[in-house]
N, CA and C of each residue as an Amber inpcrd file, in Angstrom:
protein
   543
 -55.4030000 -26.7950000 -27.5640000 -54.2790000 -26.5790000 -28.4620000
 -53.0530000 -26.1720000 -27.6440000 -51.9370000 -26.8240000 -27.8960000
 -50.6830000 -26.5060000 -27.2150000 -49.8880000 -25.5590000 -28.0900000
 -49.4820000 -24.4500000 -27.5010000 -48.6460000 -23.4900000 -28.2220000
 -47.2050000 -23.6980000 -27.7610000 -46.3490000 -24.0070000 -28.6840000
 -44.9420000 -24.2390000 -28.3690000 -44.1990000 -22.9120000 -28.3030000
 -43.4850000 -22.7070000 -27.2160000 -42.6750000 -21.4980000 -27.0960000
 -41.4680000 -21.6030000 -28.0020000 -41.0840000 -20.5020000 -28.5380000
 -39.8900000 -20.4230000 -29.3750000 -38.7520000 -19.9110000 -28.4990000
 -38.0760000 -20.8350000 -27.8410000 -37.0000000 -20.5030000 -26.9130000
 -35.6590000 -20.4150000 -27.6380000 -34.8350000 -19.4890000 -27.1740000
 -33.4380000 -19.4160000 -27.6060000 -32.5670000 -19.4910000 -26.3620000
 -31.4090000 -20.0690000 -26.5210000 -30.4200000 -20.0890000 -25.4470000
 -29.1420000 -19.4590000 -25.9680000 -28.5140000 -18.6860000 -25.1050000
 -27.2460000 -18.0470000 -25.4270000 -26.1430000 -18.7640000 -24.6610000
 -25.0950000 -19.1500000 -25.3720000 -23.9530000 -19.8430000 -24.7970000
 -22.7320000 -18.9410000 -24.9580000 -22.1580000 -18.4860000 -23.8460000
 -21.0380000 -17.5470000 -23.8980000 -19.7670000 -18.2200000 -23.3960000
 -18.7810000 -18.3220000 -24.2730000 -17.4440000 -18.7410000 -23.8720000
 -16.7990000 -17.5020000 -23.2520000 -16.7730000 -17.4600000 -21.9260000
 -16.3310000 -16.2640000 -21.2060000 -14.9040000 -15.8590000 -21.5070000
 -14.0110000 -16.8180000 -21.6310000 -12.6210000 -16.5070000 -21.9530000
 -12.4970000 -15.8820000 -23.3330000 -13.2360000 -16.4250000 -24.2810000
 -13.2450000 -15.8840000 -25.6480000 -13.7710000 -14.4530000 -25.6550000
 -14.9330000 -14.2500000 -25.0110000 -15.5520000 -12.9300000 -25.0410000
 -14.6770000 -11.9000000 -24.3250000 -14.0730000 -12.2850000 -23.2070000
 -13.1810000 -11.3660000 -22.4780000 -11.9860000 -10.9760000 -23.3440000
 -11.4330000 -11.9430000 -24.0770000 -10.2930000 -11.6480000 -24.9510000
 -10.6890000 -10.6950000 -26.0760000 -11.8830000 -10.8950000 -26.6460000
 -12.3680000  -9.9910000 -27.7050000 -12.5380000  -8.5840000 -27.1420000
 -13.1780000  -8.4860000 -25.9880000 -13.3900000  -7.1660000 -25.3700000
 -12.0580000  -6.4890000 -25.0670000 -11.0950000  -7.2460000 -24.5780000
  -9.7750000  -6.6970000 -24.2320000  -9.0020000  -6.2950000 -25.4870000
  -8.9480000  -7.1920000 -26.4650000  -8.0740000  -6.9790000 -27.6210000
  -8.6180000  -5.9970000 -28.6550000  -9.9440000  -5.8400000 -28.7260000
 -10.5130000  -5.0240000 -29.8010000 -11.3860000  -3.8660000 -29.3350000
 -11.7900000  -3.8410000 -28.0700000 -12.7380000  -2.8110000 -27.6340000
 -12.3360000  -2.0940000 -26.3450000 -11.1490000  -2.3370000 -25.8210000
 -10.6720000  -1.6150000 -24.6500000 -11.2840000  -2.0480000 -23.3240000
 -11.7390000  -3.2840000 -23.2220000 -12.2990000  -3.8640000 -21.9900000
 -13.4730000  -3.0910000 -21.3870000 -14.5040000  -2.8110000 -22.1610000
 -15.6740000  -2.1330000 -21.5840000 -16.4160000  -3.0470000 -20.6150000
 -17.1330000  -2.4560000 -19.6830000 -18.0190000  -3.2270000 -18.8040000
 -19.3070000  -3.4910000 -19.5760000 -19.7790000  -4.7160000 -19.5250000
 -20.9210000  -5.1490000 -20.3370000 -22.1160000  -5.4480000 -19.4470000
 -23.2970000  -5.0370000 -19.9180000 -24.5620000  -5.4200000 -19.2920000
 -24.9600000  -6.7540000 -19.9350000 -24.6870000  -7.8470000 -19.2450000
 -24.8940000  -9.1710000 -19.8270000 -26.3700000  -9.5110000 -20.0170000
 -27.2290000  -8.9520000 -19.1980000 -28.6520000  -9.1870000 -19.3940000
 -29.1220000  -8.5080000 -20.6820000 -28.6940000  -7.2810000 -20.8880000
 -29.0480000  -6.5510000 -22.1070000 -28.4640000  -7.2500000 -23.3420000
 -27.2200000  -7.6980000 -23.2480000 -26.5950000  -8.4370000 -24.3470000
 -27.4190000  -9.6740000 -24.6910000 -27.8300000 -10.4000000 -23.6540000
 -28.6190000 -11.6180000 -23.8600000 -29.9360000 -11.3240000 -24.5590000
 -30.6220000 -10.2930000 -24.1150000 -31.9150000  -9.9540000 -24.7120000
 -31.7580000  -9.4990000 -26.1670000 -30.7320000  -8.7140000 -26.4510000
 -30.5030000  -8.2600000 -27.8250000 -30.2060000  -9.4460000 -28.7450000
 -29.3290000 -10.3420000 -28.2950000 -28.9580000 -11.4690000 -29.1540000
 -30.0940000 -12.4690000 -29.3470000 -31.0120000 -12.5150000 -28.3970000
 -32.1430000 -13.4500000 -28.4970000 -33.3850000 -12.8240000 -29.1200000
 -33.2670000 -11.6350000 -29.6550000 -34.3990000 -10.9450000 -30.2690000
 -35.1060000 -11.8640000 -31.2780000 -36.4350000 -11.8770000 -31.1850000
 -37.2410000 -12.7240000 -32.0630000 -37.6150000 -14.0470000 -31.4160000
 -36.9980000 -14.3450000 -30.2980000 -37.2610000 -15.5650000 -29.5310000
 -37.3950000 -15.1790000 -28.0640000 -38.0000000 -16.0520000 -27.3010000
 -38.0030000 -15.8650000 -25.8550000 -36.7160000 -16.4940000 -25.3210000
 -36.0110000 -15.7580000 -24.4760000 -34.7500000 -16.2850000 -23.9500000
 -35.0380000 -17.3420000 -22.8940000 -34.5970000 -18.5540000 -23.1610000
 -34.7340000 -19.6320000 -22.1950000 -33.7350000 -19.4260000 -21.0570000
 -32.4800000 -19.2570000 -21.4290000 -31.4340000 -19.0750000 -20.4270000
 -30.1500000 -18.6420000 -21.1260000 -29.2980000 -17.9510000 -20.3880000
 -27.9450000 -17.6460000 -20.8380000 -26.9940000 -18.5090000 -20.0310000
 -26.1150000 -19.1950000 -20.7300000 -25.0940000 -20.0210000 -20.0890000
 -23.7480000 -19.3320000 -20.2830000 -23.0370000 -19.1650000 -19.1870000
 -21.7370000 -18.4930000 -19.2220000 -20.6870000 -19.4790000 -18.7220000
 -19.6610000 -19.7010000 -19.5410000 -18.6190000 -20.6870000 -19.2530000
 -17.2870000 -19.9870000 -19.0410000 -16.6350000 -20.2790000 -17.9270000
 -15.3550000 -19.6440000 -17.6370000 -14.6240000 -20.4380000 -16.5690000
 -13.4730000 -19.9420000 -16.1820000 -12.6740000 -20.5380000 -15.1170000
 -12.2660000 -19.4480000 -14.1390000 -12.1170000 -19.8370000 -12.9010000
 -11.5440000 -18.9230000 -11.9370000 -10.0470000 -18.8290000 -12.2300000
  -9.4260000 -17.6800000 -11.9380000  -7.9990000 -17.5180000 -12.2360000
  -7.1210000 -18.4910000 -11.4430000  -5.9740000 -18.7690000 -12.0000000
  -5.0010000 -19.6490000 -11.3620000  -4.5350000 -19.0370000 -10.0420000
  -4.3480000 -19.8980000  -9.0600000  -3.8180000 -19.4960000  -7.7550000
  -2.6300000 -20.3920000  -7.4270000  -1.4690000 -19.7970000  -7.2400000
  -0.3270000 -20.5950000  -6.7960000  -0.4840000 -20.8540000  -5.2950000
   0.4060000 -21.6400000  -4.7380000   0.3240000 -21.9660000  -3.3090000
   1.6150000 -21.5740000  -2.6190000   1.6330000 -20.4960000  -1.8650000
   0.5210000 -19.5940000  -1.5720000   0.3290000 -18.6010000  -2.7250000
  -0.9010000 -18.0640000  -2.8600000  -1.1570000 -17.1130000  -3.9510000
  -0.4630000 -15.7720000  -3.7080000  -0.0680000 -15.1570000  -4.8050000
   0.5160000 -13.8140000  -4.7210000  -0.6140000 -12.8100000  -4.4900000
  -0.2510000 -11.6000000  -4.1370000  -1.2610000 -10.5500000  -3.9450000
  -2.0130000 -10.2860000  -5.2520000  -1.2960000 -10.2990000  -6.3700000
  -1.9400000 -10.0850000  -7.6730000  -2.9250000 -11.2150000  -7.9810000
  -2.5470000 -12.4520000  -7.6920000  -3.4450000 -13.5870000  -7.9080000
  -4.6780000 -13.4830000  -7.0230000  -4.4960000 -13.0840000  -5.7860000
  -5.6270000 -12.9090000  -4.8680000  -6.5970000 -11.8670000  -5.4010000
  -6.0530000 -10.7510000  -5.8990000  -6.9100000  -9.6820000  -6.4300000
  -7.6790000 -10.1630000  -7.6640000  -6.9890000 -10.8390000  -8.5860000
  -7.6590000 -11.3620000  -9.7840000  -8.7720000 -12.3350000  -9.4010000
  -8.4960000 -13.1810000  -8.4310000  -9.4820000 -14.1580000  -7.9820000
 -10.6960000 -13.4670000  -7.3660000 -10.4480000 -12.4840000  -6.5130000
 -11.5360000 -11.7380000  -5.8620000 -12.3780000 -11.0040000  -6.8960000
 -11.7210000 -10.3570000  -7.8450000 -12.4510000  -9.6280000  -8.8940000
 -13.3000000 -10.5830000  -9.7370000 -12.7450000 -11.7250000 -10.1160000
 -13.4920000 -12.6980000 -10.9220000 -14.6500000 -13.2760000 -10.1160000
 -14.4230000 -13.5360000  -8.8520000 -15.4750000 -14.0750000  -7.9960000
 -16.6380000 -13.0830000  -7.8840000 -16.3280000 -11.8100000  -7.7840000
 -17.3600000 -10.7680000  -7.7300000 -18.1630000 -10.7610000  -9.0370000
 -17.4680000 -10.8820000 -10.1600000 -18.1150000 -10.9040000 -11.4640000
 -19.0140000 -12.1370000 -11.6220000 -18.5210000 -13.2970000 -11.2320000
 -19.2980000 -14.5390000 -11.3280000 -20.5380000 -14.4530000 -10.4440000
 -20.3980000 -13.8870000  -9.2570000 -21.5420000 -13.7110000  -8.3540000
 -22.5900000 -12.8030000  -8.9970000 -22.1430000 -11.7210000  -9.6500000
 -23.0510000 -10.8180000 -10.3700000 -23.8330000 -11.5860000 -11.4410000
 -23.1270000 -12.4000000 -12.2350000 -23.7970000 -13.1610000 -13.2950000
 -24.8180000 -14.1420000 -12.7260000 -24.4560000 -14.8380000 -11.6650000
 -25.3490000 -15.8290000 -11.0630000 -26.6410000 -15.2090000 -10.5510000
 -26.6100000 -13.9360000 -10.2290000 -27.7940000 -13.2650000  -9.7030000
 -28.7100000 -12.7240000 -10.7950000 -28.2570000 -12.7440000 -12.0330000
 -29.0900000 -12.2740000 -13.1370000 -30.1750000 -13.3120000 -13.4330000
 -31.3600000 -12.8500000 -13.8520000 -32.4310000 -13.8120000 -14.1570000
 -32.0820000 -14.6870000 -15.3600000 -32.3730000 -15.9630000 -15.2080000
 -32.1710000 -16.9610000 -16.2550000 -30.7220000 -17.0130000 -16.7400000
 -29.7960000 -16.9860000 -15.7960000 -28.3680000 -17.1430000 -16.0860000
 -27.8530000 -18.3730000 -15.3620000 -27.0110000 -19.0950000 -16.0300000
 -26.3560000 -20.2680000 -15.4460000 -24.8600000 -20.1310000 -15.7090000
 -24.0630000 -20.2680000 -14.6660000 -22.6100000 -20.1700000 -14.7970000
 -22.0150000 -21.5590000 -14.6320000 -21.1640000 -21.9370000 -15.5620000
 -20.4680000 -23.2210000 -15.5100000 -18.9660000 -22.9170000 -15.4340000
 -18.3260000 -23.4420000 -14.3930000 -16.9010000 -23.1750000 -14.2100000
 -16.0640000 -24.4150000 -14.4910000 -15.0500000 -24.2270000 -15.3100000
 -14.0650000 -25.2700000 -15.5460000 -12.8860000 -25.0400000 -14.6130000
 -11.7720000 -25.5890000 -14.9680000 -10.5410000 -25.4670000 -14.1700000
  -9.4400000 -24.8560000 -15.0210000  -8.5380000 -24.1610000 -14.3500000
  -7.3370000 -23.6580000 -15.0100000  -6.1780000 -24.5170000 -14.5520000
  -5.3930000 -24.9640000 -15.5130000  -4.1980000 -25.7490000 -15.2030000
  -2.9760000 -25.0510000 -15.7620000  -1.9140000 -25.1730000 -15.0350000
  -0.6340000 -24.6700000 -15.5280000  -0.0490000 -25.7760000 -16.3850000
   0.0200000 -25.5250000 -17.6650000   0.5010000 -26.5340000 -18.5990000
   1.9020000 -26.2450000 -19.0780000   2.3140000 -27.0300000 -20.0270000
   3.6480000 -26.9260000 -20.6150000   3.8870000 -25.5580000 -21.2590000
   2.8280000 -24.9960000 -21.8650000   2.9620000 -23.7390000 -22.6050000
   2.2040000 -22.5820000 -21.9430000   1.9960000 -22.6560000 -20.6560000
   1.2650000 -21.6050000 -19.9460000  -0.0150000 -22.1630000 -19.3520000
  -0.9500000 -21.2850000 -19.1050000  -2.2050000 -21.6870000 -18.4740000
  -3.2150000 -22.0990000 -19.5340000  -4.0130000 -23.1160000 -19.2030000
  -5.0400000 -23.5730000 -20.1370000  -6.3230000 -23.8900000 -19.3760000
  -7.4330000 -23.5780000 -20.0300000  -8.7460000 -23.8840000 -19.4550000
  -9.0880000 -25.3380000 -19.7480000  -9.7110000 -25.9700000 -18.7890000
 -10.1450000 -27.3510000 -18.9610000 -11.6360000 -27.4530000 -18.6420000
 -12.3720000 -28.1260000 -19.5060000 -13.7790000 -28.4070000 -19.2650000
 -14.7620000 -27.4390000 -19.8980000 -14.3170000 -26.2810000 -20.3280000
 -15.2300000 -25.2610000 -20.8580000 -15.9040000 -25.7420000 -22.1450000
 -15.1170000 -26.2110000 -23.0970000 -15.6760000 -26.6440000 -24.3840000
 -16.6410000 -27.8120000 -24.2020000 -16.3090000 -28.7100000 -23.2880000
 -17.1800000 -29.8620000 -23.0410000 -18.4900000 -29.4090000 -22.4050000
 -18.4300000 -28.5510000 -21.3890000 -19.6500000 -28.0250000 -20.7570000
 -20.5640000 -27.4090000 -21.8100000 -20.0180000 -26.5040000 -22.6190000
 -20.8270000 -25.8060000 -23.6170000 -21.4180000 -26.8050000 -24.6130000
 -20.6180000 -27.7160000 -25.0940000 -21.0910000 -28.6830000 -26.0880000
 -22.1880000 -29.5840000 -25.5380000 -22.0100000 -30.0540000 -24.3110000
 -23.0190000 -30.9230000 -23.6880000 -24.3290000 -30.1620000 -23.4910000
 -24.2490000 -28.9360000 -22.9680000 -25.4670000 -28.1530000 -22.7630000
 -26.1780000 -27.8750000 -24.0850000 -25.4250000 -27.5200000 -25.1040000
 -26.0150000 -27.2350000 -26.4170000 -26.7250000 -28.4730000 -26.9730000
 -26.0530000 -29.6020000 -26.9760000 -26.6580000 -30.8290000 -27.5120000
 -27.8680000 -31.2620000 -26.6760000 -27.7540000 -31.1710000 -25.3510000
 -28.8520000 -31.5860000 -24.4610000 -30.1050000 -30.7400000 -24.6930000
 -29.9410000 -29.4330000 -24.7670000 -31.0910000 -28.5470000 -24.9620000
 -31.6860000 -28.7010000 -26.3640000 -30.8320000 -28.9430000 -27.3400000
 -31.3200000 -29.1360000 -28.7130000 -32.1280000 -30.4250000 -28.8210000
 -31.5690000 -31.5210000 -28.3500000 -32.2220000 -32.8190000 -28.5290000
 -33.4120000 -33.0240000 -27.6070000 -33.4950000 -32.2650000 -26.5300000
 -34.6700000 -32.3770000 -25.6510000 -35.8480000 -31.5740000 -26.2060000
 -35.5790000 -30.7760000 -27.2460000 -36.6250000 -29.9390000 -27.8200000
 -36.8890000 -28.6800000 -27.0170000 -36.0190000 -28.3820000 -26.0700000
 -36.2070000 -27.2120000 -25.2090000 -36.0310000 -25.9120000 -25.9820000
 -35.0340000 -25.8670000 -26.8640000 -34.7470000 -24.6240000 -27.5850000
 -34.9820000 -24.7870000 -29.0800000 -35.2590000 -23.6700000 -29.7000000
 -35.4410000 -23.6010000 -31.1530000 -34.2270000 -22.9580000 -31.8140000
 -33.4870000 -22.1420000 -31.0010000 -32.3080000 -21.4590000 -31.5270000
 -31.2040000 -21.4740000 -30.4830000 -29.9740000 -21.6970000 -30.9610000
 -28.7820000 -21.6640000 -30.1100000 -27.8620000 -20.5690000 -30.6340000
 -27.4810000 -19.6740000 -29.7460000 -26.6000000 -18.5610000 -30.1020000
 -25.3150000 -18.7470000 -29.3010000 -24.1900000 -18.7810000 -29.9980000
 -22.9070000 -19.0370000 -29.3540000 -21.9970000 -17.8360000 -29.5370000
 -21.5120000 -17.2870000 -28.4180000 -20.4250000 -16.3160000 -28.4770000
 -19.1650000 -17.1340000 -28.2420000 -18.4390000 -17.3690000 -29.3020000
 -17.2450000 -18.1940000 -29.2120000 -16.5770000 -18.2840000 -30.5660000
 -15.4610000 -18.9730000 -30.5970000 -14.7570000 -19.0730000 -31.8590000
 -13.9890000 -20.3530000 -32.0380000 -14.1910000 -21.3030000 -31.1470000
 -13.3940000 -22.5240000 -31.1080000 -13.9830000 -23.6140000 -31.9990000
 -13.1530000 -24.2240000 -32.8110000 -13.6180000 -25.3010000 -33.6890000
 -14.0740000 -26.5280000 -32.9070000 -13.7230000 -26.6200000 -31.6150000
 -14.1870000 -27.7480000 -30.8040000 -15.7100000 -27.7770000 -30.6810000
 -16.3850000 -26.6650000 -30.9610000 -17.8430000 -26.6070000 -30.8600000
 -18.5420000 -27.1470000 -32.1110000 -17.8030000 -27.3960000 -33.1760000
 -18.4030000 -27.8270000 -34.4440000 -19.2720000 -29.0760000 -34.2870000
 -18.8180000 -30.1550000 -33.6350000 -19.6910000 -31.3300000 -33.5010000
 -20.9890000 -31.0340000 -32.7530000 -20.9350000 -30.2000000 -31.7240000
 -22.1530000 -29.8470000 -30.9760000 -23.0990000 -29.0310000 -31.8480000
 -22.5680000 -28.1230000 -32.6440000 -23.3980000 -27.3320000 -33.5510000
 -24.0410000 -28.2520000 -34.5960000 -23.2790000 -29.1730000 -35.1310000
 -23.8410000 -30.1200000 -36.1070000 -24.9530000 -30.9430000 -35.4750000
 -24.7550000 -31.3760000 -34.2440000 -25.7710000 -32.1510000 -33.5310000
 -27.0360000 -31.3240000 -33.3230000 -26.8710000 -30.0660000 -32.9210000
 -28.0290000 -29.1840000 -32.7230000 -28.7950000 -28.9820000 -34.0270000
 -28.0700000 -28.8100000 -35.1150000 -28.7340000 -28.6360000 -36.4070000
 -29.5230000 -29.8820000 -36.8000000 -28.9850000 -31.0600000 -36.4940000
 -29.6980000 -32.3040000 -36.7780000 -30.9700000 -32.4270000 -35.9500000
 -31.0050000 -31.7240000 -34.8000000 -32.2010000 -31.7110000 -33.9400000
 -33.1390000 -30.5610000 -34.3380000 -32.9010000 -29.9530000 -35.4890000
 -33.7460000 -28.8970000 -36.0490000 -33.6720000 -27.5950000 -35.2550000
 -32.5140000 -27.3240000 -34.6830000 -32.2740000 -26.0810000 -33.9540000
 -31.4770000 -25.1500000 -34.8590000 -31.9210000 -23.9050000 -34.9570000
 -31.1680000 -22.8920000 -35.6880000 -29.9310000 -22.5370000 -34.8690000
 -28.8110000 -22.3430000 -35.5350000 -27.5740000 -22.0020000 -34.8350000
 -27.0360000 -20.6760000 -35.3450000 -26.5410000 -19.8940000 -34.4110000
 -25.9530000 -18.5970000 -34.7560000 -24.6370000 -18.4540000 -34.0110000
 -23.6190000 -18.0060000 -34.7130000 -22.3230000 -17.7200000 -34.1060000
 -22.1680000 -16.2030000 -34.0100000 -21.7420000 -15.7420000 -32.8460000
 -21.4440000 -14.3270000 -32.6150000 -19.9430000 -14.2810000 -32.3590000
 -19.2180000 -13.5760000 -33.2060000 -17.7610000 -13.7150000 -33.2320000
 -17.0710000 -12.4350000 -33.6820000 -15.7610000 -12.4080000 -33.4740000
 -14.9360000 -11.3510000 -34.0620000 -14.2190000 -11.9530000 -35.2670000
 -14.2250000 -11.2560000 -36.4120000 -13.6820000 -11.8530000 -37.6360000
 -12.1940000 -12.2040000 -37.5680000 -11.4490000 -11.5730000 -36.6800000
 -10.0230000 -11.8840000 -36.5650000  -9.7530000 -12.9560000 -35.5140000
 -10.8180000 -13.5140000 -34.9570000 -10.6430000 -14.4080000 -33.8190000
 -11.7320000 -15.4860000 -33.8520000 -11.7530000 -16.2900000 -34.9340000
 -12.7820000 -17.3210000 -35.0520000 -12.3000000 -18.4570000 -35.9540000
 -12.6900000 -19.6550000 -35.6060000 -12.4500000 -20.8020000 -36.4810000
 -13.3950000 -20.6880000 -37.6720000 -12.8420000 -20.7740000 -38.8650000
 -13.6840000 -20.7020000 -40.0650000 -14.6330000 -21.8940000 -40.1420000
 -14.2010000 -23.0440000 -39.6340000 -15.0830000 -24.2210000 -39.6170000
 -16.3270000 -23.9450000 -38.7820000 -16.1490000 -23.3280000 -37.6250000
 -17.2940000 -23.0080000 -36.7660000 -18.1650000 -21.9410000 -37.4110000
 -17.5340000 -20.9010000 -37.9070000 -18.3030000 -19.8240000 -38.5470000
 -19.1370000 -20.3640000 -39.7030000 -18.5400000 -21.1940000 -40.5100000
 -19.2090000 -21.6620000 -41.7170000 -20.3070000 -22.6900000 -41.4540000
 -20.2170000 -23.4500000 -40.3630000 -21.2100000 -24.4920000 -40.0860000
 -22.5020000 -23.9160000 -39.5130000 -22.4160000 -22.7370000 -38.8900000
 -23.6070000 -22.1410000 -38.2650000 -24.5710000 -21.5990000 -39.3150000
 -25.8680000 -21.6500000 -38.9790000 -26.8960000 -21.1560000 -39.8950000
 -26.8200000 -19.6490000 -40.0860000 -26.5260000 -18.9480000 -39.0030000
 -26.4740000 -17.4900000 -39.0310000 -25.1740000 -17.0300000 -38.3920000
 -24.7210000 -15.8520000 -38.8120000 -23.4640000 -15.2940000 -38.3120000
 -23.6700000 -13.8340000 -37.9580000 -23.0840000 -13.4450000 -36.8290000
 -23.1620000 -12.0430000 -36.4170000 -21.7970000 -11.6470000 -35.8720000
 -21.2420000 -10.5990000 -36.4340000 -19.9480000 -10.1160000 -35.9530000
 -20.1390000  -9.2680000 -34.7010000 -19.1700000  -9.3630000 -33.8120000
 -19.1260000  -8.4860000 -32.6430000 -18.5320000  -7.1780000 -33.1380000
 -19.3720000  -6.1640000 -33.1890000 -18.9610000  -4.8540000 -33.7130000
 -18.9830000  -3.8110000 -32.6080000 -18.3950000  -2.6690000 -32.8930000
 -18.4220000  -1.5760000 -31.9090000 -19.8560000  -1.1110000 -31.6760000
 -20.7310000  -1.1950000 -32.6750000 -22.1430000  -0.8240000 -32.4850000
 -22.8200000  -1.7400000 -31.4690000 -22.5820000  -3.0520000 -31.5730000
 -23.1510000  -3.9860000 -30.6130000 -22.6070000  -3.7000000 -29.2160000
 -21.3120000  -3.5020000 -29.1100000 -20.6930000  -3.2530000 -27.7940000
 -21.2480000  -1.9650000 -27.1840000 -21.4260000  -0.9180000 -27.9830000
 -21.9830000   0.3360000 -27.4580000 -23.3920000   0.1420000 -26.9120000
 -24.1750000  -0.7120000 -27.5540000 -25.5510000  -0.9590000 -27.1040000
 -25.6100000  -1.6470000 -25.7460000 -24.5750000  -2.4350000 -25.4180000
 -24.6160000  -3.2360000 -24.1890000 -23.5860000  -2.7830000 -23.1400000
 -22.8750000  -1.7310000 -23.4430000 -21.8630000  -1.2230000 -22.5200000
 -22.5380000  -0.5180000 -21.3400000 -22.0010000  -0.7520000 -20.1580000
 -22.4920000  -0.0870000 -18.9430000 -21.8650000   1.2990000 -18.9130000
 -22.7080000   2.3130000 -18.7410000 -22.2100000   3.7110000 -18.7270000
 -21.3610000   4.0100000 -17.5140000
């Protein structure tokens, strides 16, 4: 008899989560392994995927840009060393209206659809708020994967929130549970 594992994967839009932490919780330091385990409760965690970009660097970079880059690189290295973590980096471009991330939504959507349709995961948990994820969530649901959105109520696409099977708000209680002392 084959026993199928009930795997969950956590997909974190790093830019989104950083903005939520900054704008609503005072930028606490987070234990990402603990966060992953809490959000995957009831399932075995297959992997946590973290999507972000390295900060913009002008040519030559300013001292402030160098510091931001070094700090982000240290953080990304920390994440890569955590068990069952995968970091996907997009690019930052200087656009017409400021800086914009490129590739993050596509990375997350492709990983979500791939893991859902391969039968690898039973549940997909997304920390994000972008409506660009709606088609990937719909695809995962068609592959019989439960979907959960973890979001801040003042910072989420209603289309994304409403399409997910389950919803969990990012609250101060959740942040306190995963904050590094």
